[in-house]
C-alpha positions in Angstrom: 47.9 32.5 -26.2 46.9 34.5 -29.3 46.8 32.9 -32.7 48.4 34.7 -35.6 48.5 33.4 -39.2 52.0 31.9 -38.7 51.9 30.7 -35.0 51.0 31.6 -31.5 52.2 34.4 -29.2 51.7 34.8 -25.5 52.6 38.0 -23.7 54.1 37.6 -20.2 54.9 41.1 -18.9 57.5 42.6 -21.3 58.3 39.2 -22.8 56.4 37.7 -25.7 56.6 33.9 -26.2 56.7 33.1 -29.9 55.9 29.6 -31.1 55.9 29.4 -34.9 53.7 26.7 -36.4 55.6 23.7 -37.6 56.6 23.7 -41.3 55.7 27.4 -41.8 57.8 30.0 -43.6 58.1 33.3 -41.7 57.6 35.9 -44.4 57.8 39.7 -44.5 54.0 39.7 -44.3 54.3 37.5 -41.1 56.7 40.1 -39.6 54.3 42.9 -40.4 51.5 40.9 -38.6 53.8 40.3 -35.6 54.8 44.0 -35.4 51.1 45.0 -35.5 50.4 42.6 -32.7 53.4 43.9 -30.7 52.2 47.5 -31.2 48.9 46.6 -29.7 50.0 44.3 -26.8 53.6 45.0 -25.8 55.4 47.8 -23.9 57.9 49.9 -25.8 60.8 47.7 -24.7 60.3 44.0 -24.9 62.0 40.7 -25.6 61.1 37.5 -27.4 61.2 34.0 -26.2 61.3 31.5 -29.1 60.0 28.0 -28.1 58.5 25.0 -29.8 59.8 22.6 -32.5 61.6 25.4 -34.4 60.7 23.5 -37.6 60.1 26.6 -39.7 61.9 28.6 -42.3 62.7 32.3 -42.7 62.0 33.9 -46.1 64.9 36.0 -47.6 63.1 39.3 -47.0 62.1 38.2 -43.5 65.7 37.3 -42.7 66.9 40.8 -43.7 64.2 42.5 -41.7 63.8 40.3 -38.5 66.2 42.2 -36.3 64.6 45.6 -37.0 61.5 45.3 -34.9 61.1 48.6 -33.0 61.6 48.1 -29.2 63.0 44.6 -29.5 65.8 44.3 -26.9 66.7 40.6 -26.8 65.8 37.2 -28.2 66.2 34.0 -26.3 65.9 30.6 -28.1 65.2 27.5 -26.0 67.3 24.6 -27.3 64.7 21.9 -27.5 65.8 20.1 -30.6 69.0 20.0 -32.7 67.5 22.4 -35.2 67.5 25.1 -32.4 71.3 25.6 -33.1 70.6 26.3 -36.8 67.8 28.8 -36.1 70.0 30.5 -33.5 72.9 30.8 -36.0 70.6 32.2 -38.7 69.1 34.8 -36.4 72.5 35.7 -35.0 73.8 36.6 -38.4 70.9 38.8 -39.5 71.7 42.4 -40.2 70.0 44.9 -37.8 70.0 48.6 -37.1 70.8 48.2 -33.4 72.6 45.9 -31.0 70.4 43.0 -30.1 71.2 40.5 -27.4 70.7 37.0 -28.6 71.3 33.8 -26.6 70.5 30.1 -26.8 69.4 28.3 -23.6 68.9 24.7 -22.5 65.6 25.5 -20.7 62.6 27.9 -20.8 63.3 28.9 -17.2 66.9 29.9 -17.8 65.9 31.8 -20.9 63.1 33.7 -19.1 65.5 34.6 -16.2 68.1 36.0 -18.7 65.4 38.0 -20.5 64.0 39.5 -17.3 67.5 40.4 -16.1 68.4 42.0 -19.5 65.2 44.0 -19.6 65.7 45.2 -16.0 68.8 47.0 -17.2 68.1 50.6 -18.3 69.8 51.8 -21.4 
């Protein structure tokens, strides 16, 4: 895993696992740091797997900008705690410039399988 200022990321092929530190606020600066990391470590088409406690918040500017990460094809959130549903609902409602697949899963394995299948489809 790679440590960023707001959490840890781990690339697995064209999927990046994102685990935001507990109690952190994901800000516009955090998204810029994430985009920089993605540009250096991920292929042009990738997906994000969100795991961990999901005890974090999204700043207003970050909410408006989250869905606009170049190359982001899908986000899978693992439902590990009741807060997972809230995070999923917030991310689902975010404005974005393109269609983004977003799903909530009961396990990491099912989420990874869905992401791999989605990324295998050519657009």
